[in-house]
C-alpha positions in Angstrom: 0.0 0.0 0.0 1.4 3.4 -0.9 1.5 6.2 1.6 -1.4 8.0 -0.1 -3.8 5.1 0.2 -6.1 4.7 3.1 -6.2 1.6 5.3 -9.5 -0.2 5.5 -10.1 1.3 9.0 -9.5 4.8 7.7 -11.8 4.2 4.7 -14.6 2.9 7.0 -14.1 6.0 9.3 -14.3 8.3 6.3 -17.5 6.6 5.0 -19.1 6.9 8.5 -18.0 10.6 8.7 -19.4 11.3 5.3 -22.7 9.7 6.2 -22.9 11.7 9.4 -22.0 14.9 7.6 -24.7 14.3 5.0 -27.5 13.3 7.4 -26.4 14.4 10.9 -28.7 11.8 12.4 -28.1 10.2 15.8 -27.8 6.8 14.1 -25.0 8.0 11.8 -23.3 9.9 14.7 -23.3 6.7 16.7 -21.9 4.7 13.8 -19.1 7.3 13.4 -18.3 7.1 17.1 -18.2 3.3 17.0 -16.0 3.2 13.9 -13.7 5.8 15.4 -13.6 4.0 18.7 -12.6 0.8 17.0 -9.8 2.5 15.1 -8.5 4.3 18.2 -8.6 1.0 20.2 -6.8 -0.9 17.4 -4.0 1.8 17.3 -3.6 1.8 21.1 -3.4 -2.0 21.1 -0.7 -1.9 18.4 1.2 0.8 20.3 1.0 -1.2 23.6 1.9 -4.6 22.1 4.2 -3.4 19.3 2.7 -6.2 17.2 2.8 -4.2 14.0 6.5 -3.6 14.4 7.1 -7.2 15.3 5.3 -8.3 12.1 7.4 -5.8 10.1 10.7 -7.1 11.7 9.7 -10.7 11.0 9.0 -9.9 7.3 12.4 -8.1 7.1 14.1 -11.1 8.7 12.6 -13.6 6.3 13.3 -11.3 3.3 16.9 -10.8 4.3 17.4 -14.6 4.7 15.8 -15.3 1.3 18.0 -12.5 -0.2 21.1 -14.2 1.2 20.0 -17.6 -0.2 19.3 -16.0 -3.6 22.7 -14.3 -3.7 24.5 -17.4 -2.4 23.0 -20.4 -4.1 26.1 -22.5 -3.4 26.3 -21.7 0.3 27.1 -24.7 2.5 24.5 -25.8 5.0 26.8 -24.5 7.8 27.0 -21.1 6.1 23.2 -21.0 5.6 22.7 -22.0 9.3 25.1 -19.3 10.5 23.5 -16.6 8.4 20.0 -17.6 9.5 21.1 -17.6 13.1 22.7 -14.1 12.7 19.5 -12.8 11.1 17.2 -14.3 13.7 19.4 -12.8 16.5 19.0 -9.4 14.9 15.2 -9.9 14.8 15.2 -11.0 18.4 17.2 -8.0 19.5 14.9 -5.6 17.6 11.8 -7.2 19.3 13.5 -7.1 22.7 14.2 -3.4 22.2 10.5 -2.8 21.8 10.1 -3.6 25.5 11.9 -0.3 26.4 10.7 1.8 23.5 8.3 4.7 24.3 4.7 3.9 23.5 3.8 7.3 22.1 
């Protein structure tokens, strides 16, 4: 997704806002409040758990291992094992660092 695209949650919130702006009914106001509340709750959960960052770090780890394998097709099993161990240790250190990272 590019930086200019909305997430699904942002799109739902914008649709709810547009509905409320057009009608200004209590029903649409409650829908907007509910959608916004879910989005805020999801963001707070991500910030407290760091799960979005963990997922990104995991993807980077897997991609870096596959890039190593692509660039070194003749690597010995010992070399592959050492490289995988190195990359996993970096991943683990980055996840561990999230424990002390500020939430906001």
